[in-house]
C-alpha positions in Angstrom: -51.1 -82.3 5.4 -48.6 -79.7 6.7 -44.8 -79.7 6.5 -44.5 -81.2 10.0 -46.7 -84.1 9.1 -45.0 -84.7 5.8 -41.6 -84.7 7.5 -42.8 -87.2 10.1 -44.2 -89.5 7.3 -40.9 -89.4 5.4 -38.9 -90.1 8.6 -41.1 -93.1 9.3 -40.5 -94.4 5.8 -36.7 -93.9 6.2 -36.7 -95.7 9.5 -38.8 -98.6 8.2 -41.8 -97.9 10.5 -44.1 -97.1 7.6 -44.1 -99.1 4.3 -44.0 -97.6 0.8 -47.6 -98.6 0.0 -48.9 -97.0 3.2 -46.9 -93.8 2.5 -48.3 -93.6 -1.0 -51.8 -94.0 0.3 -51.2 -91.1 2.7 -50.0 -88.9 -0.1 -52.7 -90.0 -2.6 -54.8 -86.9 -2.0 -52.0 -84.4 -2.7 -52.0 -81.8 -4.0 -55.8 -81.6 -3.9 -58.9 -83.7 -3.3 -61.9 -83.3 -5.6 -65.3 -83.4 -3.8 -67.4 -82.6 -6.9 -68.4 -79.1 -5.7 -64.9 -78.2 -4.4 -61.2 -79.1 -4.8 -59.7 -79.3 -1.3 -56.2 -78.0 -1.4 -54.2 -80.3 0.9 -50.9 -78.9 -0.4 -51.4 -75.3 0.7 -49.9 -75.8 4.1 -46.7 -77.0 2.6 -46.6 -74.2 0.0 -47.8 -71.3 2.2 -47.3 -72.4 5.8 -51.0 -72.6 6.7 -53.8 -74.8 5.4 -56.7 -73.7 3.2 -59.2 -71.6 5.0 -62.9 -72.1 4.5 -65.1 -69.1 3.7 -68.6 -70.2 4.7 -71.0 -67.7 3.0 -72.3 -69.0 -0.3 -71.8 -72.6 0.8 -74.4 -74.9 2.3 -73.7 -76.2 5.9 -73.2 -79.7 4.4 -70.6 -78.4 1.9 -68.7 -76.6 4.7 -68.8 -79.7 6.8 -67.5 -81.9 4.0 -64.6 -79.6 3.4 -63.9 -79.1 7.1 -63.9 -82.9 7.7 -61.5 -83.6 4.8 -59.1 -80.9 6.0 -59.3 -82.1 9.6 -58.6 -85.7 8.6 -55.4 -84.6 6.9 -54.1 -83.4 10.2 -53.0 -80.0 11.4 -55.3 -76.9 11.8 -58.6 -76.0 10.2 -60.2 -72.5 10.2 -63.6 -71.6 8.8 -64.7 -67.9 8.7 -68.2 -66.2 8.7 -69.9 -69.4 9.9 -73.4 -69.2 11.3 -74.5 -71.4 14.1 -76.3 -73.8 11.7 -73.0 -74.2 9.8 -71.2 -75.1 13.1 -73.9 -77.6 13.9 -73.2 -79.4 10.7 -69.4 -79.3 11.3 -69.7 -80.5 14.9 -71.7 -83.5 13.7 -68.6 -84.6 11.7 -65.9 -83.1 13.9 -67.0 -82.9 17.6 -63.7 -81.4 18.6 -64.2 -78.3 16.5 -64.7 -75.1 18.4 -67.2 -72.3 17.6 -66.5 -68.6 18.4 -69.9 -66.9 18.2 -68.8 -63.3 18.2 -66.2 -63.8 15.4 -68.3 -66.5 13.7 -65.3 -68.7 13.2 -64.9 -72.4 13.5 -61.6 -73.8 14.5 -59.9 -77.2 14.9 -56.4 -78.0 16.0 -55.3 -81.6 16.3 -51.9 -80.7 17.6 -52.0 -77.3 19.4 -48.6 -75.7 20.2 -47.4 -75.8 23.8 -46.6 -72.1 23.5 -47.6 -69.5 20.8 -44.8 -67.4 19.3 -44.0 -63.7 19.0 -46.5 -61.0 19.8 -49.4 -59.7 17.7 -51.5 -56.9 19.2 -55.1 -56.5 18.1 -56.6 -53.1 18.8 -60.2 -52.0 18.3 -61.8 -48.6 18.5 -65.2 -49.5 19.9 -67.3 -52.4 21.1 -69.2 -52.4 17.9 -65.9 -53.4 16.1 -65.4 -56.5 18.2 -66.7 -59.1 15.7 -64.1 -58.0 13.2 -61.4 -57.7 15.9 -62.2 -61.1 17.2 -62.0 -62.6 13.7 -58.5 -61.2 13.5 -57.5 -62.4 16.9 -58.7 -66.0 16.4 -57.1 -66.1 12.9 -53.7 -65.0 14.3 -53.9 -67.4 17.3 -54.9 -70.3 15.1 -51.8 -69.6 13.0 -49.6 -69.9 16.1 -49.2 -66.3 17.2 -49.3 -65.0 20.7 -52.0 -62.3 20.7 -52.9 -59.5 23.1 -56.2 -57.7 22.8 -56.8 -54.0 23.5 -60.5 -53.3 22.9 -62.6 -50.1 23.1 -59.6 -47.7 23.0 -60.8 -45.4 20.2 -59.7 -41.8 19.7 -62.9 -40.4 21.4 -61.1 -41.4 24.7 -57.4 -41.2 23.8 -56.3 -41.8 27.4 -57.5 -45.4 27.1 -55.2 -46.0 24.2 -52.2 -44.3 25.8 -52.6 -46.5 28.9 -51.9 -49.5 26.7 -48.9 -47.9 24.9 -46.3 -50.2 26.5 -48.1 -53.3 25.4 -48.5 -52.0 21.9 -44.9 -50.9 21.6 -43.8 -54.5 22.5 -45.7 -56.1 19.7 -44.0 -57.4 16.5 -47.0 -56.3 14.4 -50.4 -54.7 15.2 -53.9 -55.1 13.8 -56.0 -52.0 14.3 -59.8 -52.3 13.7 -61.9 -49.2 13.5 -65.1 -47.8 11.9 -66.5 -44.3 11.9 -63.7 -42.1 10.5 -61.0 -44.7 11.0 -58.6 -42.4 12.7 -57.3 -45.0 15.2 -54.9 -46.6 12.8 -52.9 -43.4 12.2 -52.7 -42.7 15.9 -51.4 -46.2 16.7 -49.0 -46.0 13.8 -47.5 -42.9 15.4 -46.9 -44.7 18.7 -45.1 -47.9 17.6 -42.1 -49.0 15.6 -43.8 -52.0 14.0 -46.1 -52.7 11.0 -49.7 -51.7 11.5 -52.4 -53.5 9.6 -55.5 -51.3 9.5 -58.9 -53.0 9.2 -61.8 -50.6 8.4 -65.2 -51.7 9.6 -68.7 -50.9 8.3 -69.7 -49.4 11.7 -70.9 -45.8 11.5 -73.7 -43.4 10.6 -74.9 -42.6 7.1 -71.9 -40.7 5.8 -69.5 -43.5 6.8 -70.9 -45.2 3.7 -70.7 -48.7 5.2 -67.0 -48.4 6.0 -65.9 -46.5 2.9 -65.1 -43.4 4.9 -62.8 -45.4 7.3 -61.2 -47.2 4.4 -60.3 -44.0 2.6 -59.0 -42.4 5.9 -56.8 -45.4 6.5 -55.5 -45.4 2.9 -54.6 -41.7 3.3 -52.8 -42.3 6.7 -49.9 -40.0 7.4 -48.3 -42.8 9.4 -45.9 -44.6 7.1 -46.1 -47.9 8.8 -49.8 -48.4 8.1 -51.1 -50.7 5.5 -54.8 -51.5 4.8 -57.0 -54.5 4.1 -60.6 -54.5 2.9 -63.7 -53.4 4.9 -64.6 -55.8 7.7 -61.8 -58.2 6.7 -60.5 -59.2 10.1 -59.4 -62.5 8.7 -56.9 -60.9 6.3 -55.6 -58.6 9.0 -55.0 -61.5 11.4 -53.6 -63.7 8.7 -51.0 -61.2 7.4 -50.1 -60.2 11.0 -49.4 -63.8 11.8 -47.2 -64.2 8.8 -45.2 -61.1 9.7 -45.0 -62.2 13.3 -43.7 -65.7 12.2 -40.9 -64.2 10.1 -39.9 -61.8 12.8 -39.4 -64.7 15.2 -37.6 -67.1 12.8 
């Protein structure tokens, strides 16, 4: 249950459209619902502004489907990350309206999608190999209500491609920059814009990239003061934080 749903329920009680007993039944699963293997946090949207997100690895398809179904039945949005096709099949059997995004491996559901997304988050990726992480960031931010523009394959090896998109980047409230190899793109973008830049290092690169450690260290040592960094391949965190900043900049 999100804040909007809770307010609607309380207004219905006040107007007499919903009785006390029915309202209590609607609130019975707050703040969390035990499923035996998991405690589904139905209160998180009220506390944090967005519902609990399901991280699929380590869970069986049936466990993900159980959690997804309970969150969907409570209303609002549901996001599951790193979900393989077999996981989506289990979810779709319970929630046919759920959408699967194969490149990002995300599963989404939105009972009440906004007529118009707010603000402006720009997602920038260095190379095509970085697209799965960039798409995870994009879908996360969009699911959280942000308007997102994508600028892909604009790495520093061809700097003219990035500069061609500079006006779009400078119009963004916050940017997510996804890059592997040496991770230089975040610093370059940081020097072009007057907005927060969330750098997401990826594990793309040859041997000395150490599965993303080289890009992570480069981004942590960025000389652009507006750059902050999340963990390797964590497009979800990049998109989530960007959407939160974007929301506050619009309010």
